[in-house]
KOLSETI-751186 format. One record per residue: residue in one letter; y, x, z of N, C-alpha, C in turn. Coordinates in steps of 0.02 Angstrom, whole numbers, padded with zeros to 5 digits, always signed. Atoms other than C-alpha are relative to their C-alpha. Example, Ala and Ser with C-alpha at 12.3 -4.5 7.8 and 13.67 -1.06 7.14 Angstrom:
<pts>
a-00059+00045+00000-00225+00615+00390+00060+00045+00000
s-00059-00042-00003-00053+00684+00357+00055-00039+00037
</pts>
This chain:
<pts>
m-00037-00046+00016-02108-01230+00372+00049-00036-00028
h-00072+00015+00049-01912-01258+00342+00037+00062-00013
t-00010-00030+00019-01867-01094+00265+00062+00002-00052
d-00096-00036+00019-01716-01101+00169+00057+00018+00011
g-00070-00050-00019-01582-01010+00264-00029+00073+00014
l+00011-00079+00016-01712-00875+00269-00013+00063-00027
i-00026-00034+00070-01711-00814+00099+00051+00041-00009
p-00050+00002-00037-01535-00800+00126+00008+00060+00040
m-00004-00063-00061-01546-00675+00296-00040+00034-00030
i-00001-00036+00042-01659-00592+00221+00038+00043-00027
l-00026-00050+00031-01580-00527+00084+00058+00018+00018
l-00078-00052-00026-01411-00491+00157-00003+00061+00044
g+00013-00068-00066-01514-00375+00313-00011+00039-00061
v+00017-00064+00026-01576-00288+00164+00057+00004-00025
l-00084-00013+00020-01404-00297+00077+00030+00052+00046
g+00004-00025-00043-01365-00237+00230+00014+00066+00019
v-00029-00069+00003-01438-00100+00248-00027+00045-00027
s-00020-00039+00079-01435-00028+00090+00065+00032-00004
l-00055+00012-00020-01248-00042+00142+00004+00075+00042
i-00021-00043-00014-01274+00082+00265-00039+00071+00009
g+00039-00088+00036-01399+00205+00198+00079+00008-00048
l-00082-00033+00099-01257+00231+00035+00040+00017+00031
a-00072-00005-00043-01115+00229+00176-00029+00069+00021
y+00050-00063-00034-01238+00367+00273+00002+00059-00046
l+00025-00058+00023-01262+00473+00122+00086+00022-00019
a-00081-00005+00043-01079+00470+00051+00037+00020+00060
t+00001-00027-00056-01052+00528+00228+00015+00078+00015
l+00044-00063+00008-01177+00679+00191+00037+00038-00053
g-00018-00012+00036-01092+00703+00056+00051+00032-00017
a-00105-00014-00039-00916+00712+00111-00005+00073+00016
r-00005-00052-00002-00955+00828+00229-00036+00083-00037
a+00004-00092+00024-01038+00986+00128+00064+00008-00045
l-00050+00011+00029-00903+00899+00024+00076+00098+00019
f-00056-00032-00048-00784+00980+00140-00027+00060+00025
r-00003-00061+00009-00889+01132+00209+00020+00043-00048
e+00000-00076+00038-00887+01223+00049+00053-00019-00014
a-00071-00037+00045-00699+01181+00009+00029+00048+00063
r-00056-00024-00036-00648+01259+00163-00022+00061+00026
q+00004-00067+00028-00771+01398+00147+00053+00048-00056
t-00067-00030+00053-00688+01442-00015+00062+00029+00031
a-00054-00033-00012-00524+01461+00044-00002+00048+00074
r+00019-00082-00038-00590+01586+00193-00006+00038-00017
q-00007-00060+00048-00647+01677+00085+00042+00035-00048
a-00026-00012+00009-00505+01675+00013+00078+00012+00058
g-00017-00060-00050-00411+01766+00149+00034-00070+00069
h-00060+00055-00049-00342+01576+00244-00034+00013+00072
r+00045+00010-00055-00366+01559+00409-00018-00058+00007
p+00045+00047-00020-00484+01448+00501+00050-00063-00007
r-00065+00044+00007-00340+01306+00530+00009-00014-00080
s-00049+00036+00058-00247+01323+00350-00056-00019-00034
a+00039-00017+00045-00456+01349+00287+00002-00108-00011
s+00017+00062-00026-00480+01158+00365+00064-00085-00050
v-00028+00064+00000-00314+01093+00326-00019-00005-00093
r-00008-00003+00032-00335+01162+00149-00042-00057-00069
a+00067+00047+00066-00521+01087+00103+00015-00096+00025
v-00047+00075-00022-00407+00895+00185+00020+00004-00058
v-00062+00018+00018-00280+00892+00096-00035-00006-00101
r+00047+00024+00054-00413+00920-00057-00020-00037-00028
m+00042+00053-00003-00512+00810-00009+00033-00069-00032
v-00058+00071+00068-00361+00674-00064+00022+00003-00036
l-00011-00010+00033-00289+00730-00159-00032-00037-00089
w+00035+00031+00035-00450+00708-00260-00024-00052-00024
s-00008+00078+00004-00461+00529-00217+00022-00017-00010
v-00036+00010+00025-00308+00513-00250+00035-00032-00060
y-00014-00019+00086-00290+00566-00431-00038-00032-00033
f+00040+00058+00010-00466+00489-00457+00012-00092-00008
a-00034+00064+00024-00391+00315-00412+00041-00020-00018
a-00060+00005+00064-00226+00312-00508-00038+00003-00065
f-00003-00009+00077-00338+00382-00660-00050-00070-00048
y+00041+00049+00016-00460+00233-00633+00043-00070-00014
f-00081+00084+00010-00295+00091-00596+00028+00015-00068
s-00029-00004+00087-00219+00155-00755-00062-00008-00063
v+00041+00025+00040-00377+00142-00849-00025-00052+00005
s-00002+00062+00022-00401-00010-00813+00072-00060+00000
l-00042+00032+00033-00258-00089-00826+00024-00009-00078
l+00025-00028+00051-00267+00004-00977-00031-00077-00054
g+00070+00040+00019-00412-00084-01024+00020-00079-00021
k-00017+00082+00012-00338-00281-00986+00055+00013-00058
r-00043+00008+00021-00202-00237-01068-00015-00024-00118
l-00006-00013+00093-00258-00159-01250-00057+00007-00015
g+00072+00028+00022-00439-00204-01234-00022+00049-00029
w+00036-00091+00007-00553-00074-01331+00034+00049-00019
w-00040-00080+00012-00408+00034-01369+00007+00039+00053
a-00008-00076-00067-00403+00100-01202-00023+00037-00008
a+00023-00054+00024-00511+00220-01255+00027+00057-00031
i-00009-00109+00025-00429+00341-01348+00087+00030+00084
p-00023-00048-00070-00302+00355-01201-00040+00000+00050
a+00033-00021-00043-00417+00346-01082-00028+00076-00026
f+00057-00060+00010-00512+00481-01165+00086+00087+00012
f-00064-00051-00014-00319+00584-01143-00006+00013+00062
g-00006+00026-00104-00328+00515-00970-00030+00047+00030
v+00067-00027-00030-00498+00607-00947+00018+00110+00023
a-00014-00064+00013-00433+00786-01025+00086+00001+00064
v-00033+00002-00045-00262+00764-00877-00021+00019+00046
l+00026+00019-00056-00370+00720-00745-00028+00066+00006
v+00070-00076+00040-00488+00885-00791+00055+00071+00016
v-00032-00093-00002-00332+01025-00754+00004-00057+00059
a-00018+00010-00067-00271+00915-00603-00052+00007+00020
l+00044-00007-00053-00421+00926-00508-00020+00060-00023
l+00012-00074+00011-00438+01111-00593+00067+00039+00035
r-00052-00023-00048-00262+01148-00505-00018-00030+00057
i+00021+00022-00069-00321+01055-00357-00014+00039+00050
d+00034-00058-00008-00450+01166-00330-00019+00070-00004
e-00036-00091-00025-00358+01327-00350+00037-00010+00032
l-00028+00004-00057-00265+01277-00219-00032+00043+00050
l+00054-00012-00032-00413+01318-00125-00011+00075+00034
t+00015-00061+00004-00413+01504-00189+00063+00017+00009
v-00068+00007-00018-00195+01510-00169+00001+00070+00039
r+00012-00026-00079-00188+01679-00069+00075-00058+00039
p-00048-00008-00005-00072+01637+00059+00069+00029+00012
g-00046-00028+00012+00099+01660+00042+00045+00021-00099
d+00017-00028+00048+00071+01657-00139+00067-00059-00028
l-00072+00043+00004+00265+01544-00163-00053-00007-00068
r-00023+00007+00088+00269+01555-00347-00078-00065-00022
r+00046+00033+00048+00093+01495-00403-00021-00072+00069
h+00019+00051-00050+00095+01350-00258+00043-00065-00044
i-00027+00006+00048+00247+01300-00341-00028-00023-00078
g+00021+00014+00026+00176+01305-00508-00058-00037-00001
i+00059+00079+00005+00020+01179-00456+00027-00063+00021
g-00032+00099+00015+00123+01049-00385+00046-00020-00023
a-00016+00040+00075+00211+01043-00530-00010-00038-00062
i+00089+00046+00026+00064+01019-00629-00023-00063+00020
l+00036+00057-00017+00010+00899-00504+00051-00058+00001
a-00046+00068+00029+00183+00785-00527+00001-00014-00048
a+00029-00002+00058+00155+00800-00692-00033-00069-00021
v+00080+00016+00013-00001+00751-00697+00025-00078+00053
g-00037+00082-00016+00046+00584-00558+00047-00036-00026
a-00076+00058+00030+00209+00536-00649-00050-00034-00051
v+00049+00054+00070+00088+00507-00813-00019-00057+00036
f+00071+00023-00056-00033+00438-00683+00062-00093+00004
g-00005+00046-00033+00088+00326-00594+00054-00049-00085
s-00020+00021+00045+00200+00273-00766-00027-00052-00047
v+00056-00012+00008+00037+00233-00824+00024-00126+00017
i-00018+00064-00043+00028+00092-00690+00043-00036+00002
w-00032+00032+00035+00190+00044-00691+00019-00051-00044
l+00003+00019+00047+00216+00008-00838-00072-00068-00029
g+00031+00039-00022+00065-00090-00837-00019-00076+00041
v-00034+00069-00036+00093-00204-00723+00056-00056-00002
q-00067+00014+00024+00279-00237-00784+00000-00051-00049
l-00002+00062+00037+00206-00316-00938-00047-00047-00017
</pts>
């Protein structure tokens, strides 16, 4: 009996099924987060379509800021080694501030331009910090 190719095929099949299950769980989690965010925006007084847009914007911004944080820490880690833990600690604090401001977008009342601009300014500053670290890491 020739089984040289059978074991790798079984392992690939198991890996494929596991990845499909992981993708399914990620989809369920994203759907639950979206529904919760949309409901929060609805309770803050937004119309259904506006609440859905805010929920999508929240999810996209969370993804972008997490990716920027991890990419900047990765680049710092390559340059500084274990010393990157110190700026990474401060990066986590900055990331938490950004994520809290992103969540605040759900509850800002429609038409409150001053708070929208304030949140946008904070998010732009945090994005500039992560962007400058990434740019510096790529340049060095």
